[in-house]
TORSESE-561133 format. One record per residue (C-alpha): chain; z negated, y, x negated. Coordinates in pm, whole numbers, plus 50000, padded with zeros to 5 digits. Layout:
 c    pz    py    px
 A     Z     Y     X
...
! end
This chain:
 c    pz    py    px
 A 50000 50000 50000
 A 50090 50343 49867
 A 49882 50660 49871
 A 49987 50928 50119
 A 49804 51227 49970
 A 49621 51327 49654
 A 49336 51535 49801
 A 49085 51458 50075
 A 48759 51614 50187
 A 48469 51399 50314
 A 48150 51489 50498
 A 47875 51230 50554
 A 47532 51272 50719
 A 47185 51173 50608
 A 47040 50880 50800
 A 46703 50732 50884
 A 46669 50358 50932
 A 46409 50134 51097
 A 46254 50414 51311
 A 45935 50209 51314
 A 45998 49866 51468
 A 46378 49848 51434
 A 46361 49700 51084
 A 46704 49661 50917
 A 46876 49717 51253
 A 46823 50063 51404
 A 46936 50383 51237
 A 47010 50742 51329
 A 47237 51006 51177
 A 47077 51342 51097
 A 47217 51691 51057
 A 47205 51712 50678
 A 47527 51638 50492
 A 47685 51554 50160
 A 48032 51705 50120
 A 48292 51588 49869
 A 48639 51682 49756
 A 48826 51387 49610
 A 49150 51424 49415
 A 49369 51142 49288
 A 49494 51213 48936
 A 49808 51112 48755
 A 49598 50994 48463
 A 49324 50733 48429
 A 49053 50997 48383
 A 48743 51000 48604
 A 48545 51320 48642
 A 48253 51372 48879
 A 48103 51719 48928
 A 47772 51721 49117
 A 47577 52014 49256
 A 47259 51995 49460
 A 47065 51672 49498
 A 47108 51434 49206
 A 47273 51686 48976
 A 47201 51589 48616
 A 47065 51252 48727
 A 47350 51049 48880
 A 47639 50910 48672
 A 47952 51122 48635
 A 48190 50841 48543
 A 48325 50514 48686
 A 47974 50398 48770
 A 47915 50677 49023
 A 47852 50511 49358
 A 48123 50706 49542
 A 48379 50600 49280
 A 48272 50237 49301
 A 48297 50236 49682
 A 48632 50412 49677
 A 48774 50162 49431
 A 48643 49867 49634
 A 48814 50008 49944
 A 49144 50065 49761
 A 49131 49709 49627
 A 49064 49572 49974
 A 49384 49723 50118
 A 49595 49662 49808
 A 49637 50028 49720
 A 49686 50136 49359
 A 49392 50255 49156
 A 49413 50605 49014
 A 49228 50859 48810
 A 48981 51063 49014
 A 48820 51404 49022
 A 48520 51428 49257
 A 48341 51749 49345
 A 48015 51650 49519
 A 47798 51900 49703
 A 47488 51693 49775
 A 47223 51792 50027
 A 47078 51450 50115
 A 46764 51395 49902
 A 46781 51098 49665
 A 46522 50821 49666
 A 46348 50958 49976
 A 46454 50714 50250
 A 46723 50938 50400
 A 47021 50716 50325
 A 47161 50887 50015
 A 47313 50564 49881
 A 47466 50478 50218
 A 47610 50830 50236
 A 47772 50781 49894
 A 47915 50440 49984
 A 48051 50558 50320
 A 48192 50870 50153
 A 48385 50660 49903
 A 48528 50433 50172
 A 48626 50728 50391
 A 48788 50897 50092
 A 49000 50585 50041
 A 49086 50588 50413
 A 49212 50943 50379
 A 49413 50872 50065
 A 49606 50562 50177
 A 49925 50554 50380
 A 49774 50334 50654
 A 49424 50464 50739
 A 49386 50199 51011
 A 49360 49937 50736
 A 49015 50089 50675
 A 48910 50128 51037
 A 48544 50149 51135
 A 48495 49772 51150
 A 48637 49721 50800
 A 48458 50029 50665
 A 48122 49905 50797
 A 48178 49559 50649
 A 48270 49703 50310
 A 47973 49940 50316
 A 47737 49658 50408
 A 47872 49443 50127
 A 47795 49721 49879
 A 47468 49833 50038
 A 47326 49494 50135
 A 47223 49612 50483
 A 47408 49795 50762
 A 47115 49994 50906
 A 47197 50319 50721
 A 47570 50263 50678
 A 47629 50227 51055
 A 47497 50571 51159
 A 47642 50736 50847
 A 47983 50608 50954
 A 47960 50625 51334
 A 47706 50902 51393
 A 47429 50912 51652
 A 47187 50624 51706
 A 47313 50278 51616
 A 47201 49919 51621
 A 47366 49695 51363
 A 47361 49320 51322
 A 47516 49047 51110
 A 47620 48700 51221
 A 47566 48553 50875
 A 47443 48635 50527
 A 47599 48931 50351
 A 47850 48822 50082
 A 47813 48990 49744
 A 48046 49266 49628
 A 48354 49121 49459
 A 48334 48790 49644
 A 48647 48869 49842
 A 48472 48786 50170
 A 48360 49064 50400
 A 48036 49023 50595
 A 48052 48956 50969
 A 47867 49273 51062
 A 47885 49480 51379
 A 47730 49800 51513
 A 47699 49966 51850
 A 47612 50324 51936
 A 47317 50378 52168
 A 47222 50663 52397
 A 47002 50944 52262
 A 46800 51165 52496
 A 46888 51535 52478
 A 46525 51626 52413
 A 46502 51426 52089
 A 46448 51663 51794
 A 46380 51470 51470
 A 46182 51636 51193
 A 46197 51494 50841
 A 45893 51559 50623
 A 46010 51505 50266
 A 45762 51452 49980
 A 45819 51583 49628
 A 45825 51235 49473
 A 46080 50960 49522
 A 46063 50583 49557
 A 46334 50326 49500
 A 46435 50097 49784
 A 46388 49806 49543
 A 46023 49898 49487
 A 45962 49949 49859
 A 46115 49611 49947
 A 45932 49440 49665
 A 45596 49468 49841
 A 45714 49305 50164
 A 45599 48948 50229
 A 45838 48659 50267
 A 45673 48559 50597
 A 45484 48740 50870
 A 45261 48605 51150
 A 45443 48487 51461
 A 45225 48715 51674
 A 45335 49018 51473
 A 45701 48921 51507
 A 45667 48882 51884
 A 45481 49214 51911
 A 45753 49382 51703
 A 46034 49250 51922
 A 45876 49413 52226
 A 45833 49748 52050
 A 46190 49742 51921
 A 46325 49689 52272
 A 46097 49961 52405
 A 46220 50200 52135
 A 46578 50177 52260
 A 46457 50279 52607
 A 46236 50556 52467
 A 46509 50709 52253
 A 46769 50695 52528
 A 46586 50765 52854
 A 46207 50780 52817
 A 46102 50998 52522
 A 45753 51009 52671
 A 45720 50647 52547
 A 45808 50725 52184
 A 45456 50704 52046
 A 45402 50352 52180
 A 45761 50250 52103
 A 45742 50340 51733
 A 45456 50103 51650
 A 45528 49867 51360
 A 45372 49554 51209
 A 45651 49429 50982
 A 45692 49674 50697
 A 45500 50004 50698
 A 45148 49878 50640
 A 45266 49647 50361
 A 45413 49952 50187
 A 45094 50159 50195
 A 45012 50077 49831
 A 45340 50225 49704
 A 45344 50532 49933
 A 44983 50609 50026
 A 45041 50979 50095
 A 45329 50905 50332
 A 45133 50646 50530
 A 44833 50879 50542
 A 45060 51144 50695
 A 45200 50891 50944
 A 44842 50805 51043
 A 44745 51171 51077
 A 45045 51258 51292
 A 45016 50953 51516
 A 44646 51031 51568
 A 44767 51370 51697
 A 45012 51209 51940
 A 45331 51240 51730
 A 45574 50946 51705
 A 45581 50945 51324
 A 45732 50666 51113
 A 45835 50600 50756
 A 46201 50693 50720
 A 46387 50389 50591
 A 46219 50260 50276
 A 46035 50592 50240
 A 45864 50793 50125
 A 45995 51053 50374
 A 45811 51062 50707
 A 46021 51108 51020
 A 45870 51260 51333
 A 46067 51164 51643
 A 45970 51483 51817
 A 46073 51632 52150
 A 46200 51980 52224
 A 45969 52217 52408
 A 46054 52551 52574
 A 46177 52819 52335
 A 45949 53091 52205
 A 45752 52910 51934
 A 45812 52927 51561
 A 45873 52624 51343
 A 45615 52425 51147
 A 45477 52541 50815
 A 45724 52504 50532
 A 46049 52528 50729
 A 46124 52890 50646
 A 46365 52969 50929
 A 46280 52930 51295
 A 46409 52620 51471
 A 46393 52482 51824
 A 46024 52426 51889
 A 45904 52066 51921
 A 45589 51893 52037
 A 45524 51792 51674
 A 45513 52141 51520
 A 45143 52214 51568
 A 45044 51863 51461
 A 45249 51889 51140
 A 45098 52227 51055
 A 44749 52098 51132
 A 44796 51783 50922
 A 44886 51991 50617
 A 44633 52266 50681
 A 44869 52522 50534
 A 44892 52348 50195
 A 45235 52185 50161
 A 45192 52067 49798
 A 45567 52033 49749
 A 45643 51866 50081
 A 45940 52002 50279
 A 45959 52005 50657
 A 46322 51974 50770
 A 46406 51992 51140
 A 46727 51786 51159
 A 46926 51747 51480
 A 47092 51417 51558
 A 47441 51417 51407
 A 47684 51281 51664
 A 47999 51290 51450
 A 47912 51061 51161
 A 48131 51057 50852
 A 48458 51251 50861
 A 48759 51275 50630
 A 49023 51547 50637
 A 49328 51633 50432
 A 49301 51998 50316
 A 49610 52217 50335
 A 49665 52291 49967
! end
C-alpha cells in the first residue's frame, strides 16, 4: 500500500481507566490532549521534537512510542516505512494514570491511518487491536480512540507485539450523563504501571469478585442515568487497597474525599485521583489550585477541605468528558 500524503496532524485525549470497580474494562476520555504533527521524510532519518510533558525525558529516536506504534501500523497494512519528523505538544501527564502511553500508541496508529492511501485498512477495530497488542490492555486505548465512556473486552489472551496475530478485542461506547464533571487531582510524583501492577495478588477472594461485579454493573447505570449512585457504584475491592503501599498519599486522598461524599477513585494505575463529580448551578468558583474558574461541581468544597489550602505540588484539573476521541487530519500545506 502506498502513502497518500506526507503530513498529518493527530490529536488524542487523556483517559482514565478502571473508574473504581471496572478494572481493565471501563475507561473514559478526558478533555486534555496531546497534539502531534507527523511528516514522512524522503530519508531514513527520525527526529522527534517534544514540548510539554515528557520533554527531555522520552526518547527522540526510533524507540519513541509514537514512532513504534506508527511503524507497527504501517507494517500491518503493508505500507512502506519512511523517515519521520514528529513534533509533539504533550499535555497529558506521564506516569500519573491518565493514559499517556495509550495516547502515544493511538496517536501513532492514527498517524499511519492518515498517511496511507486506504485509511479503512486501519479502521477502529483494527486500530484498537493494534493498540491493545502494544499496550497489553484495551481499557485506556478504547476511550483514547473512540472518545466518551467505553467498555472493552477480549475473547482471548492478548498476543505479543510482532507475533503477527491481532488480539480479538472489542469495545462499546456507553452513555454518559450530562451532569458528569470529572476532576483529576494530579500529584507531583509519578508511578510506573509496572510497579502498580506488581503489588496486585494473583488471586482474590470469591466474595470480593462477586461484590465487584455488582458494583461494576451499578457503575454503568450511575454514569449513564443515575449519577446520584456514583459514590456507591465506585467502590472497589480488586486493586486500589492492594496499591496503598505504593501510593499512600493518593489512597489517603481517596479516603478523605469519599468520607466527604465524593465518588473518588484512583485513575488507572495511579497515582492521580479522579473525582467523578456532578455539575451544580453556576455561581461558584473552582477548587483550590485550579487557577481559572470552571463549572462548579459537588466535589469542589470537599477537595478544598481535604487539602486545607496546602496543595504541596498537587494540581486540580477539571476535565470534561471528551466525546470525540482521537482525530487525524491532513493539513493544507
